[in-house]
C-alpha positions, 0 to 999 in steps of 0.5 A, a space after each residue: 685426617 685432613 692436612 692443612 698446610 705442610 707444617 701441621 695436620 689434624 688427626 682423629 684419635 680414639 681412647 681419650 674421651 675428652 679429645 676428638 682431634 689432635 694437632 700434629 705439628 711439623 709431623 710430630 705429635 706430643 704425648 701431652 696432647 693426648 692427656 699425658 700429664 708427666 707428673 708421676 714419681 719414681 716409686 710408680 705411684 703417681 698419675 697413671 699415664 698409660 692410656 694417654 701415651 698408648 693412644 699417641 704411640 698407636 698412631 705411629 709416625 713421629 711421637 714426642 715424649 715431653 719433659 716429665 715423669 710418666 708412670 706407666 704400665 706396658 706400652 706397645 709400639 706400632 710399625 713405622 714409628 719414630 719415638 723421640 724423648 726429651 732429655 728430661 723425660 722418664 718412663 717409670 713403671 707403675 707398681 705391680 707389674 706382672 712377671 712378663 710385663 715390660 715398659 716398652 714392648 716392640 713386638 712383631 713390627 718394623 721400621 722403628 727408631 727411638 731417639 733417647 737423648 739421654 732419657 731413662 726407662 726405669 722399673 721398680 726392681 726392689 719389688 721383684 723378688 721372683 721372675 726374670 722377664 720384666 724388661 725395660 725394653 723388649 724387641 721380638 721379631 722386629 725388622 729395622 730397629 734403631 735405638 740411640 742414647 737411651 738408659 734402661 735401669 732397675 728392671 726385673 729382667 733385662 734392660 734391653 731384651 733383643 730376640 724372640 721365640 722360635 722363628 721370631 728373629 730380630 733383623 737389622 738392629 742398632 743399639 747406639 750409646 745406650 746404657 743399662 744399670 742395676 738390672 735384675 738379670 742382664 743389661 742386655 740379652 740377644 737371643 735371636 737376631 741377624 745383624 745386630 750392632 751394639 755400639 758404645 754405651 755401658 751395661 753395669 751392675 746386674 744383680 738378682 738372678 742368673 746370669 747377672 751379666 752385662 751383655 749375654 748373647 745366648 740363643 735357646 737350643 732349638 730350631 728357629 733361633 739364629 745368632 748371625 752378624 752380631 757386632 759389639 763394639 766399644 762397650 763398657 761393662 762394670 760391676 756385674 755379678 756375672 760376666 761382662 760379656 757372655 756368648 753361649 752357643 748351642 745348635 742354631 737353625 742354620 748351624 752358623 754363628 758369627 759374633 764380633 766383640 771389639 774394644 770392650 772394656 770390663 772393670 770388676 766384673 764377676 767370677 766368670 770374668 770379663 768375657 765368657 764363651 761357652 759352646 753347648 752343641 746340643 743335638 748336633 749329629 755326629 757329622 754336624 758342626 757349628 760354622 762361623 767365627 767368634 772373635 774377641 779383639 782389642 779388649 781391656 779386662 781390669 780386676 775381674 773377680 775371677 779369671 779374665 777370660 773363660 772359654 768352656 767346651 770349645 771343641 772341634 764342633 764349635 765355631 772357630 774362636 779367635 782372641 787377640 790383643 787383650 790386656 788382663 790385669 789383677 785377676 781373682 779379686 774376689 777373696 771368696 774364690 780361692 781356687 786357682 781356676 779363678 786366678 788365670 788370665 785365660 782359663 780354658 775348660 772342657 767339662 764332662 758334657 763337652 760335645 766333640 772329640 777334642 778340645 781346641 780349635 782356637 787362636 789366642 794371641 797378643 795377650 798381656 796378663 798383668 799383676 800390679 799387686 804387691 804380692 801377685 796372686 795370678 797363677 798362670 797366663 793360660 790354663 788348658 784344663 780338662 775334666 772329661 772322662 776319658 780325657 779329651 786331647 787338645 788339638 789345633 790351638 795356636 798360642 802366640 805372644 802371651 806376656 806375663 808383665 810386672 810379675 814373675 811367674 814360671 807357669 805361662 801355660 798350664 796343661 793338665 797332666 795326662 792330656 794329649 796334645 796335637 798341633 798345639 803351637 806356642 810361640 813367643 816373640 822373645 825367649 821365655 825361660 823356665 829354671 828347673 832344679 828338679 827333674 820332670 818326667 814326662 814334661 807337661 804342656 806347661 813348658 810348651 814354648 818355653 826354654 827350660 834351663 837347669 840348676 843342677 843334674 836333672 832329667 827332663 823326660 819327653 812325653 809320648 810323641 804320638 799323643 803330642 804331635 806338634 809339641 815343641 820343647 827347648 832346653 838350655 844347659 846353665 849348670 854342669 853339676 853332675 850329669 847336666 841335662 838328660 833328655 830321654 824319650 818315652 817307650 820306643 820313641 826316638 829322636 832324629 836329626 843329631 849324632 846318629 839317625 835315631 837316638 833314645 835321648 840326648 845329654 849335655 854337660 857343656 854350659 851354653 848348649 841348647 837344643 829344641 825338639 819337636 814331636 813329628 809323628 808316631 814314635 818320632 821327635 826331631 831336633 829343629 835347632 841345636 848348638 853347643 855339645 850334645 851326646 846320645 843319652 844312654 
């Protein structure tokens, strides 16, 4: 090329027989200078502009896509390219895309900037009845990628696919105020990345082949995959058949995972709710665990077709999980999902394939589960469900300030019968009352953190202390009919701290009497607070 003055240059080009030289004005080439016409149509049967546009992109540098509809096959970007779209530009896939063909491929390059200005890349989704890899935009092993204000719709796979095969990690990626709609598989996938920030934008209406979600962060369980420093901030997901945002974590190369999701809004997303996190832990040795943190904060989940948040197989081998300051409203809107497990604020499940020795290692705080329906159908705010065999114990779980607002539900927290608990702490900012007319023995985890009051002569049997260390139960005498409240221990356990050094239970027939006991160790419950009149249970 030869440069004459500072405002333009003349560059040699190949691949376009009718042009030998192209003027680069103010450092920018326009794809129409290469013969691109931009008179295509949305059905992908107009003028094929692939060769002209590829010639422009192959030069690198600053490239401008002018106003128009460009029917294209796959376009490949080169390093050090700044691609700018006219707001009225559309890249539309030609008919007949192969199963692994995408509109814009950003593979094995560096230093790429795309300014979409609200332009659209779209494909022919109705044509694709199989496959999942026809993406609007794919980035593999890219270092330094920034995409602004771009729409990716109607693909046969993902709107945006960020990742790569083993050791093809994307690094330093920014996706800002972009949108994806009506894609066959996902709005966005992140499968192999270190430092990836998704800021703003919407990822909606995915439908066609699983997982059919908004954003899916899911590396393959293999060496050469990483998920580190992934930040999803201020995005909206709506109407996805699957989940709004999913995080699936197997064993990664470094055994380190860090994902931060903040200010996510989910509306009418699928049966797995607004947020799903699954720990796979495949191939972890007995002395290995995944390090790092997954956090979901300041979220709003409205009218999910299943439960609001779904946590699966979170164990002692998982990264630490924190969920804080989330409002969940009107769960279980899909009339075909009649199971109670689809009508929970936060549903925590351990399956028979769970990796680890116990369920737990997470913090759940400041969650408001709201039901505005005339006949509320929410079953519980939180359910710790367990389908392992033998049953895994629940350990090291902090649940605090959980609120069921705008409806009355006695089951704030449900724990499966027979599940051992250890260091499962449940705290509320105000007293949560549960009125029981019938006796319960032994008490289950559903009563943790609540104050149980009687409506007659009842017996509330404490579970075995050894398998429930840290569990705390409170009792209040509201009715003195018959024998009031009796609180026996299980087996050879004792209660310390009141009347005598060691008792086998407590009993009260005095209205207003209240006691709180906590499992402290093998065979021992202790009184942590007491008022009114109590006697030893005999």
